[in-house]
C-alpha positions as CSV (number, residue, x, y, z in Angstrom):
1,M,-15.9,-16.5,2.7
2,S,-16.3,-15.5,6.4
3,D,-12.9,-17.0,7.2
4,F,-11.1,-15.2,4.3
5,E,-8.2,-13.3,5.7
6,P,-6.8,-10.9,3.0
7,K,-3.1,-10.6,2.5
8,I,-2.3,-6.9,2.3
9,V,1.1,-5.6,1.2
10,C,2.0,-2.2,2.6
11,F,4.7,0.0,1.2
12,S,5.5,3.0,3.4
13,C,7.8,5.9,2.9
14,K,10.5,6.1,5.6
15,F,10.4,9.9,5.5
16,S,6.8,10.4,6.5
17,W,5.5,7.1,8.0
18,G,7.0,5.6,11.1
19,Y,10.4,7.2,11.1
20,L,10.3,7.7,14.8
21,A,8.9,4.2,15.5
22,N,10.8,1.1,16.3
23,E,10.8,-0.8,13.0
24,T,11.0,-4.1,14.7
25,S,8.0,-3.4,16.9
26,L,6.0,-2.0,14.0
27,S,6.8,-4.9,11.7
28,S,5.6,-7.3,14.3
29,Q,2.2,-5.6,14.2
30,I,2.0,-5.5,10.4
31,K,2.4,-8.5,8.1
32,N,3.9,-7.8,4.7
33,W,5.1,-4.3,5.7
34,I,7.8,-2.9,3.4
35,P,9.4,0.4,4.5
36,I,10.9,2.1,1.5
37,I,13.0,5.2,0.9
38,C,10.3,7.0,-1.1
39,S,6.8,6.1,-2.3
40,G,8.2,7.1,-5.7
41,K,10.2,3.9,-5.8
42,V,7.0,1.8,-5.9
43,D,6.5,0.9,-9.5
44,A,3.6,-0.8,-11.2
45,K,5.8,-3.8,-11.5
46,H,6.1,-4.1,-7.7
47,I,2.4,-3.9,-7.3
48,M,1.7,-6.5,-10.0
49,E,4.4,-8.8,-8.4
50,A,2.6,-8.5,-5.1
51,F,-0.6,-9.7,-6.7
52,K,1.2,-12.5,-8.5
53,H,2.6,-13.7,-5.2
54,G,-0.7,-13.9,-3.4
55,A,-1.5,-10.4,-2.3
56,D,-5.2,-9.5,-2.2
57,G,-4.5,-5.8,-1.8
58,V,-1.7,-3.2,-1.8
59,L,-1.5,-0.1,0.3
60,I,1.0,2.6,-0.5
61,L,1.8,5.3,2.2
62,G,3.6,8.4,1.0
63,C,4.5,11.9,2.0
64,P,1.8,14.6,2.0
65,E,1.2,16.3,-1.4
66,G,3.8,18.9,-2.1
67,D,6.0,17.7,0.7
68,C,7.9,14.8,-0.8
69,H,11.5,14.4,0.5
70,Y,12.5,13.5,-3.1
71,Q,10.6,16.4,-4.7
72,D,7.8,14.6,-6.6
73,G,8.1,10.9,-5.9
74,N,4.7,10.7,-4.3
75,F,3.1,12.7,-7.1
76,E,4.6,10.3,-9.7
77,T,3.4,7.2,-7.8
78,K,-0.1,8.7,-7.5
79,K,-0.2,9.0,-11.3
80,R,1.0,5.4,-11.6
81,V,-1.6,4.2,-9.2
82,Q,-4.4,6.0,-11.2
83,L,-3.2,4.4,-14.4
84,L,-2.8,1.0,-12.7
85,H,-6.4,1.1,-11.6
86,K,-7.4,1.1,-15.3
87,V,-5.0,-1.8,-16.0
88,L,-6.3,-3.8,-13.1
89,D,-9.9,-3.2,-14.1
90,S,-9.1,-4.6,-17.6
91,Y,-7.8,-7.8,-15.9
92,G,-11.0,-8.1,-13.9
93,I,-9.3,-6.9,-10.6
94,E,-11.1,-4.3,-8.6
95,P,-9.2,-1.0,-8.5
96,E,-10.1,-0.7,-4.8
97,R,-7.4,-3.4,-4.2
98,V,-4.7,-0.7,-4.6
99,R,-4.9,2.4,-2.3
100,M,-2.5,5.2,-1.8
101,E,-2.5,7.5,1.3
102,L,-0.5,10.7,1.3
103,S,-0.1,12.0,4.8
104,L,2.4,12.2,7.7
105,D,2.6,9.8,10.6
106,P,6.1,9.9,12.2
107,E,5.3,7.4,15.0
108,G,3.6,5.0,12.6
109,K,0.5,4.7,14.8
110,R,-1.9,4.9,11.9
111,I,-0.2,2.3,9.7
112,P,-1.8,-0.7,11.5
113,E,-5.2,1.1,11.4
114,L,-4.9,1.8,7.7
115,V,-3.8,-1.8,7.0
116,K,-6.8,-3.0,9.0
117,S,-9.2,-0.7,7.0
118,M,-7.7,-1.9,3.8
119,S,-8.2,-5.5,4.9
120,E,-11.9,-4.8,5.7
121,T,-12.4,-3.3,2.2
122,V,-10.6,-6.3,0.5
123,R,-12.5,-8.8,2.7
124,G,-15.7,-7.5,1.2
125,L,-14.3,-8.1,-2.3
126,G,-13.1,-11.6,-1.6
127,P,-9.9,-13.2,-2.8
128,V,-8.2,-11.6,-5.8
129,R,-8.5,-13.4,-9.1
130,Q,-5.0,-14.5,-10.0
131,I,-3.3,-12.9,-12.9
């Protein structure tokens, strides 16, 4: 399993993550990076579809708590992720494969670092069991 390279899908809010960065440059550094208008737009269906299409982990980056551009989108997604952890566990998929980070990074410098950290966590878990 030492040659296992996890596929991480990263959804990031355009209002708090990388909005000052050059998207083309940032996307060349991060495979499977999906900038979105609000983390609140990430539904459980999107996360499950990512797993169905070969993702080994999903990282969601949203606005800081209490500071969502769309009022409470990040809070709603945080609740969805907590519920989804229970669903994934019932499928035999480790909840650590879905992580949500609420913070602010206008230049997007931390995005590659967080994806790398997520990759290391998932590498230790091995490939995801297909659902």
